[in-house]
DSSP file (Angstrom, degrees, kcal/mol; ACC not computed):
  #  RESIDUE AA STRUCTURE BP1 BP2  ACC     N-H-->O    O-->H-N    N-H-->O    O-->H-N    TCO  KAPPA ALPHA  PHI   PSI    X-CA   Y-CA   Z-CA
    1    1 A M              0   0    0      0, 0.0    43,-0.3     0, 0.0     2,-0.1   0.000 360.0 360.0 360.0 127.7   71.3  186.8   88.5
    2    2 A A        -     0   0    0     42,-0.1     2,-0.2     1,-0.1    27,-0.2  -0.435 360.0 -98.1 -79.4 155.6   72.3  190.3   87.4
    3    3 A T        -     0   0    0     25,-1.6     2,-0.2    39,-0.2    -1,-0.1  -0.515  38.5-122.4 -72.7 138.5   75.3  192.2   88.8
    4    4 A T     >  -     0   0    0     -2,-0.2     4,-2.2     1,-0.1     5,-0.1  -0.488  12.8-125.1 -79.5 152.6   74.6  194.6   91.6
    5    5 A K  H  > S+     0   0    0      1,-0.2     4,-2.8     2,-0.2     5,-0.2   0.846 111.6  59.3 -64.6 -33.0   75.5  198.3   91.3
    6    6 A D  H  > S+     0   0    0      2,-0.2     4,-2.1     1,-0.2    -1,-0.2   0.916 107.2  45.3 -61.7 -43.0   77.5  197.9   94.5
    7    7 A Y  H  > S+     0   0    0      2,-0.2     4,-2.6     1,-0.2     5,-0.2   0.918 112.3  51.3 -67.8 -42.2   79.7  195.2   93.1
    8    8 A K  H  X S+     0   0    0     -4,-2.2     4,-2.5     1,-0.2    -2,-0.2   0.937 111.5  47.7 -57.7 -46.7   80.2  197.1   89.8
    9    9 A N  H  X S+     0   0    0     -4,-2.8     4,-2.1     1,-0.2    -1,-0.2   0.868 109.8  53.5 -63.7 -36.7   81.2  200.2   91.8
   10   10 A F  H  X S+     0   0    0     -4,-2.1     4,-2.4     2,-0.2    -1,-0.2   0.938 110.1  46.7 -62.2 -47.7   83.6  198.1   93.9
   11   11 A I  H  X S+     0   0    0     -4,-2.6     4,-1.5     1,-0.2    -2,-0.2   0.919 111.8  50.6 -62.2 -43.9   85.3  196.7   90.8
   12   12 A L  H  < S+     0   0    0     -4,-2.5    -1,-0.2     1,-0.2    -2,-0.2   0.871 110.0  50.8 -63.3 -35.5   85.6  200.2   89.3
   13   13 A E  H >< S+     0   0    0     -4,-2.1     3,-1.4     1,-0.2    -1,-0.2   0.911 107.8  52.6 -65.5 -42.3   87.1  201.4   92.6
   14   14 A Q  H 3< S+     0   0    0     -4,-2.4     3,-0.4     1,-0.3    -1,-0.2   0.802 113.5  44.5 -63.0 -28.4   89.6  198.5   92.5
   15   15 A L  T >< S+     0   0    0     -4,-1.5     3,-2.1     1,-0.2    -1,-0.3   0.307  80.7 108.6 -95.7   7.5   90.6  199.6   88.9
   16   16 A S  T <   +     0   0    0     -3,-1.4    -1,-0.2     1,-0.3    -2,-0.1   0.657  64.0  70.1 -65.7 -15.9   90.7  203.3   89.7
   17   17 A S  T 3  S+     0   0    0     -3,-0.4     2,-0.5    -4,-0.2    -1,-0.3   0.644  89.3  77.3 -75.2 -11.4   94.5  203.4   89.4
   18   18 A L  S X  S-     0   0    0     -3,-2.1     3,-0.5     2,-0.0     2,-0.2  -0.843  77.4-142.1 -98.1 131.1   94.1  202.9   85.7
   19   19 A E  T 3  S+     0   0    0     -2,-0.5    16,-0.2     1,-0.2    -2,-0.1  -0.527  79.8  33.1 -82.5 159.2   93.1  205.9   83.6
   20   20 A N  T 3  S+     0   0    0      1,-0.2    15,-2.0    -2,-0.2     2,-0.5   0.760  74.1 148.3  67.8  28.8   90.6  205.4   80.7
   21   21 A I  E <   -A   34   0A   0     -3,-0.5     2,-0.3    13,-0.2    -1,-0.2  -0.833  22.4-178.5 -88.1 128.4   88.6  202.6   82.2
   22   22 A T  E     -A   33   0A   0     11,-2.2    11,-2.7    -2,-0.5     2,-0.4  -0.927  13.7-156.3-127.7 156.7   85.0  202.8   81.0
   23   23 A C  E     -A   32   0A   0     -2,-0.3     2,-0.4     9,-0.2     9,-0.2  -0.997   5.1-167.9-135.9 129.8   82.0  200.6   81.9
   24   24 A K  E     -A   31   0A   0      7,-2.3     7,-3.2    -2,-0.4     2,-0.2  -0.974  22.8-123.7-123.5 134.3   78.9  200.1   79.8
   25   25 A S  E     +A   30   0A   0     -2,-0.4     2,-0.3     5,-0.2     5,-0.2  -0.498  28.9 178.6 -73.7 139.3   75.7  198.5   81.0
   26   26 A M  E >   -A   29   0A   0      3,-3.1     3,-1.9    -2,-0.2    -2,-0.0  -0.818  65.5 -39.6-146.6 103.6   74.4  195.5   79.0
   27   27 A M  T 3  S-     0   0    0     -2,-0.3     3,-0.1     1,-0.3    -2,-0.0   0.866 123.4 -39.8  49.8  48.4   71.3  193.6   80.1
   28   28 A G  T 3  S+     0   0    0      1,-0.3   -25,-1.6   -26,-0.1    -1,-0.3   0.402 129.7  82.0  85.8  -2.8   72.0  193.7   83.8
   29   29 A E  E <  S-A   26   0A   0     -3,-1.9    -3,-3.1   -27,-0.2     2,-0.4  -0.613  73.6-120.2-121.6-176.5   75.7  193.1   83.4
   30   30 A Y  E     -AB  25  42A   0     12,-2.0    12,-2.8    -5,-0.2     2,-0.4  -0.992   6.4-147.5-137.9 132.9   78.6  195.4   82.5
   31   31 A L  E     -AB  24  41A   0     -7,-3.2    -7,-2.3    -2,-0.4     2,-0.4  -0.790  20.3-146.5 -93.3 139.6   81.2  195.5   79.8
   32   32 A L  E     -AB  23  40A   0      8,-3.0     7,-2.1    -2,-0.4     8,-1.4  -0.914  14.8-173.4-114.1 133.9   84.6  196.9   80.7
   33   33 A Y  E     -AB  22  38A   0    -11,-2.7   -11,-2.2    -2,-0.4     2,-0.4  -0.937  12.1-164.3-124.3 145.0   86.9  198.9   78.4
   34   34 A Y  E >  S-AB  21  37A   0      3,-2.4     3,-1.6    -2,-0.4   -13,-0.2  -0.989  86.0 -11.8-127.7 122.4   90.5  200.1   78.7
   35   35 A N  T 3  S-     0   0    0    -15,-2.0    -1,-0.1    -2,-0.4   -14,-0.1   0.901 130.8 -56.3  51.0  44.5   91.5  202.8   76.2
   36   36 A K  T 3  S+     0   0    0    -16,-0.5     2,-0.5     1,-0.2    -1,-0.3   0.561 113.1 121.1  67.5  12.5   88.3  202.0   74.3
   37   37 A T  E <   -B   34   0A   0     -3,-1.6    -3,-2.4     2,-0.0     2,-0.4  -0.928  65.9-126.9-108.3 124.9   89.2  198.3   73.9
   38   38 A L  E     +B   33   0A   0     -2,-0.5    -5,-0.2    -5,-0.2     3,-0.1  -0.557  41.3 158.5 -68.9 120.2   86.8  195.8   75.4
   39   39 A Y  E     -     0   0A   0     -7,-2.1    11,-2.8    -2,-0.4     2,-0.3   0.538  57.3 -36.8-121.1 -13.2   88.8  193.5   77.7
   40   40 A G  E     -BC  32  49A   0     -8,-1.4    -8,-3.0     9,-0.3     2,-0.3  -0.960  51.5-129.3 179.4-163.8   86.3  192.0   80.0
   41   41 A G  E     -BC  31  48A   0      7,-2.5     7,-2.9    -2,-0.3     2,-0.6  -0.986  22.6-107.0-165.6 171.2   83.1  192.4   81.9
   42   42 A I  E     +BC  30  47A   0    -12,-2.8   -12,-2.0    -2,-0.3     2,-0.4  -0.959  40.9 174.3-112.0 115.5   81.3  192.0   85.2
   43   43 A Y  E >   - C   0  46A   0      3,-2.5     3,-0.6    -2,-0.6   -41,-0.1  -0.986  64.7 -14.2-127.9 127.9   78.8  189.1   85.1
   44   44 A D  T 3  S-     0   0    0     -2,-0.4    -1,-0.2   -43,-0.3   -42,-0.1   0.892 129.1 -51.7  48.5  47.4   76.8  187.8   88.0
   45   45 A N  T 3  S+     0   0    0      1,-0.2     2,-0.3    -3,-0.1    -1,-0.3   0.874 118.1 110.1  57.4  41.3   78.9  189.7   90.5
   46   46 A G  E <   -C   43   0A   0     -3,-0.6    -3,-2.5     2,-0.0     2,-0.5  -0.996  66.0-126.9-142.6 145.8   82.2  188.3   89.1
   47   47 A L  E     -CD  42  75A   0     28,-0.5    28,-2.9    -2,-0.3     2,-0.4  -0.816  29.9-179.8 -95.2 125.6   85.0  189.9   87.1
   48   48 A L  E     -CD  41  74A   0     -7,-2.9    -7,-2.5    -2,-0.5     2,-0.3  -0.953   6.8-165.6-124.9 145.5   85.9  188.1   83.8
   49   49 A V  E     -CD  40  73A   0     24,-2.4    24,-3.0    -2,-0.4    -9,-0.3  -0.923  32.6 -93.0-128.1 155.1   88.6  189.0   81.3
   50   50 A T  E     - D   0  72A   0    -11,-2.8     2,-0.6    -2,-0.3    22,-0.1  -0.359  44.4-112.3 -62.4 140.4   89.2  187.9   77.7
   51   51 A I        +     0   0    0     20,-0.5     2,-0.3    -2,-0.1    -1,-0.1  -0.682  50.9 156.2 -79.1 121.2   91.6  185.0   77.4
   52   52 A V    >>  -     0   0    0     -2,-0.6     3,-1.1     1,-0.1     4,-0.5  -0.918  54.3-102.1-137.6 164.2   94.9  186.1   75.8
   53   53 A N  G >4 S+     0   0    0     -2,-0.3     3,-1.1     1,-0.2     4,-0.4   0.877 115.4  55.6 -56.1 -41.8   98.4  184.6   75.9
   54   54 A S  G 34 S+     0   0    0      1,-0.2     3,-0.3    36,-0.2    -1,-0.2   0.681 106.5  49.1 -73.4 -16.3   99.8  187.2   78.4
   55   55 A N  G X4 S+     0   0    0     -3,-1.1     3,-1.2     1,-0.2     5,-0.4   0.445  85.2  87.0-102.0   3.0   97.2  186.6   81.1
   56   56 A K  G X< S+     0   0    0     -3,-1.1     3,-1.7    -4,-0.5    -1,-0.2   0.787  76.5  70.8 -66.1 -26.2   97.5  182.8   81.1
   57   57 A K  G 3  S+     0   0    0     -4,-0.4    -1,-0.2     1,-0.3    -2,-0.1   0.639  84.5  68.2 -67.3 -13.4  100.4  183.1   83.6
   58   58 A Y  G <  S-     0   0    0     -3,-1.2    -1,-0.3    29,-0.0    -2,-0.1   0.472  98.6-135.3 -86.1  -1.2   97.9  184.2   86.3
   59   59 A N    <   +     0   0    0     -3,-1.7     2,-0.2     1,-0.2    -2,-0.1   0.883  39.1 173.2  50.7  48.2   96.4  180.7   86.4
   60   60 A M        -     0   0    0     -5,-0.4     2,-0.2    -4,-0.1    -1,-0.2  -0.534  34.4-105.9 -85.0 153.6   92.8  181.9   86.4
   61   61 A Q  E     -E   74   0A   0     13,-0.7    13,-3.2    -2,-0.2     2,-0.2  -0.498  32.9-116.7 -75.1 145.1   89.8  179.6   86.1
   62   62 A E  E     +E   73   0A   0     11,-0.2     2,-0.3    -2,-0.2    11,-0.2  -0.598  39.1 175.0 -80.5 146.6   87.9  179.5   82.8
   63   63 A S  E     -E   72   0A   0      9,-2.9     9,-3.4    -2,-0.2     0, 0.0  -0.992  30.3-135.0-150.5 150.1   84.3  180.6   83.0
   64   64 A I        -     0   0    0     -2,-0.3     7,-0.1     7,-0.2     3,-0.1  -0.950  13.8-156.8-109.0 118.2   81.4  181.2   80.5
   65   65 A P  S    S-     0   0    0      0, 0.0     2,-0.3     0, 0.0    -1,-0.1   0.812  71.2 -12.4 -68.4 -30.7   79.7  184.5   81.3
   66   66 A Y  S >  S-     0   0    0      4,-0.2     3,-2.1   -23,-0.0   -23,-0.0  -0.971  94.3 -61.2-162.5 163.0   76.4  183.5   79.6
   67   67 A E  T 3  S+     0   0    0     -2,-0.3     3,-0.1     1,-0.3     0, 0.0  -0.233 120.1  10.6 -55.9 134.0   75.0  180.9   77.3
   68   68 A S  T 3  S+     0   0    0      1,-0.3    -1,-0.3    -4,-0.0     2,-0.2   0.479  98.9 129.0  74.5   8.1   76.7  180.8   73.8
   69   69 A A    <   -     0   0    0     -3,-2.1    -1,-0.3     1,-0.1     2,-0.1  -0.507  65.8 -99.0 -86.2 159.1   79.5  183.2   75.0
   70   70 A K        -     0   0    0     -2,-0.2    -4,-0.2     1,-0.1     2,-0.1  -0.440  47.5 -94.8 -70.6 151.1   83.2  182.6   74.5
   71   71 A T        -     0   0    0     -7,-0.1   -20,-0.5    -2,-0.1     2,-0.2  -0.430  49.1-177.2 -66.6 141.2   85.1  181.2   77.5
   72   72 A M  E     -DE  50  63A   0     -9,-3.4    -9,-2.9   -22,-0.1     2,-0.4  -0.779  29.8 -96.2-129.8 173.6   86.8  183.9   79.6
   73   73 A Y  E     -DE  49  62A   0    -24,-3.0   -24,-2.4    -2,-0.2     2,-0.5  -0.828  29.9-137.8 -95.6 135.2   89.0  184.0   82.7
   74   74 A F  E     -DE  48  61A   0    -13,-3.2     2,-0.8    -2,-0.4   -13,-0.7  -0.822  11.6-144.5 -90.9 123.0   87.4  184.5   86.1
   75   75 A V  E     +D   47   0A   0    -28,-2.9   -28,-0.5    -2,-0.5     3,-0.2  -0.787  23.0 174.9 -89.8 108.0   89.5  186.9   88.3
   76   76 A D        +     0   0    0     -2,-0.8     2,-1.0     1,-0.2     3,-0.2   0.755  66.6  63.7 -89.4 -23.2   89.1  185.6   91.8
   77   77 A D    >   +     0   0    0      1,-0.2     3,-1.1     2,-0.1    -1,-0.2  -0.544  54.8 150.8-100.4  69.4   91.5  187.9   93.6
   78   78 A V  T 3   +     0   0    0     -2,-1.0    -1,-0.2     1,-0.2    -2,-0.1   0.549  64.1  69.0 -77.4  -5.9   89.7  191.2   93.0
   79   79 A N  T 3  S+     0   0    0     -3,-0.2     2,-1.1     1,-0.1    -1,-0.2   0.641  80.0  83.1 -84.1 -14.7   91.0  192.7   96.3
   80   80 A N    <>  -     0   0    0     -3,-1.1     4,-2.4     1,-0.2     5,-0.2  -0.756  58.4-175.5 -94.0  96.0   94.6  192.8   94.9
   81   81 A Q  H  > S+     0   0    0     -2,-1.1     4,-2.4     1,-0.2    -1,-0.2   0.837  80.1  54.9 -62.9 -34.9   94.7  196.1   93.0
   82   82 A E  H  > S+     0   0    0      2,-0.2     4,-2.1     1,-0.2    -1,-0.2   0.927 110.6  44.5 -65.9 -44.4   98.2  195.5   91.7
   83   83 A I  H  > S+     0   0    0      2,-0.2     4,-2.8     1,-0.2    -2,-0.2   0.921 112.7  52.6 -65.1 -43.7   97.4  192.2   90.2
   84   84 A L  H  X S+     0   0    0     -4,-2.4     4,-2.6     1,-0.2     5,-0.2   0.927 108.8  50.2 -56.5 -45.7   94.2  193.5   88.7
   85   85 A K  H  X S+     0   0    0     -4,-2.4     4,-2.5     1,-0.2    -1,-0.2   0.920 111.8  47.5 -60.1 -44.9   96.1  196.4   87.1
   86   86 A K  H  X S+     0   0    0     -4,-2.1     4,-2.8     2,-0.2     5,-0.3   0.902 111.1  51.2 -64.6 -41.5   98.6  194.0   85.6
   87   87 A I  H  X S+     0   0    0     -4,-2.8     4,-2.5     2,-0.2     5,-0.2   0.936 112.5  45.8 -61.9 -46.2   95.9  191.6   84.3
   88   88 A V  H  X S+     0   0    0     -4,-2.6     4,-2.8    -5,-0.2    -2,-0.2   0.935 115.0  46.4 -63.0 -47.3   94.0  194.5   82.6
   89   89 A I  H  X S+     0   0    0     -4,-2.5     4,-2.6    -5,-0.2    -2,-0.2   0.925 114.6  46.9 -63.6 -44.7   97.2  196.0   81.0
   90   90 A N  H  X S+     0   0    0     -4,-2.8     4,-2.1     2,-0.2   -36,-0.2   0.914 113.9  47.7 -64.0 -42.2   98.4  192.6   79.8
   91   91 A T  H  X S+     0   0    0     -4,-2.5     4,-2.5    -5,-0.3    -2,-0.2   0.936 112.6  49.6 -62.8 -46.4   95.0  191.7   78.3
   92   92 A Y  H  X S+     0   0    0     -4,-2.8     4,-3.0    -5,-0.2     5,-0.2   0.921 108.6  52.6 -58.2 -46.6   94.7  195.1   76.7
   93   93 A K  H  X S+     0   0    0     -4,-2.6     4,-1.4     1,-0.2    -1,-0.2   0.923 111.7  45.4 -58.8 -45.9   98.2  194.9   75.1
   94   94 A D  H  X S+     0   0    0     -4,-2.1     4,-0.8     1,-0.2    -1,-0.2   0.915 115.7  46.9 -63.6 -42.5   97.5  191.5   73.6
   95   95 A L  H >X S+     0   0    0     -4,-2.5     4,-0.6     1,-0.2     3,-0.5   0.885 110.3  51.9 -67.8 -38.5   94.1  192.6   72.3
   96   96 A S  H 3< S+     0   0    0     -4,-3.0     3,-0.3     1,-0.2    -1,-0.2   0.774 105.5  55.1 -72.6 -24.7   95.4  195.9   70.9
   97   97 A T  H 3< S+     0   0    0     -4,-1.4    -1,-0.2    -5,-0.2    -2,-0.2   0.699 102.1  59.3 -78.8 -17.9   98.1  194.1   68.9
   98   98 A K  H <<        0   0    0     -4,-0.8    -1,-0.2    -3,-0.5    -2,-0.2   0.679 360.0 360.0 -79.3 -18.3   95.5  191.9   67.3
   99   99 A K     <        0   0    0     -4,-0.6    -1,-0.2    -3,-0.3    -2,-0.1   0.494 360.0 360.0 -70.3 360.0   93.6  194.9   65.8
C-alpha cells in the first residue's frame, strides 16, 4: 500500500518547526531529509527513521519499510511534535558525524 498524500502532508506539518526538511517521492513512498541528510521516510502511512545510537532511548519498534531494506525505527507517536523534533535532530546528528 502506498502512502497517501494526506498522510505525507500531515507528517510534514508535524515537522514544520524544523527548517530544512525536504521530502522526495520514491515509488509511492517518501524519503525525508534534514539539512540534506537522509534520516528516514514515510512508508505505508508510517514514519520510519534510521537506527542510530542517539535515538535508541525512545524505545521505538523496529520495522522493515520494504523487502530487502535495512531495519528502521517506527515512530508511533507522530502527534507529539516535540518528540518528533528531538528524534529527527538526534538522528541527523548521529548520521552527520558518520560522514
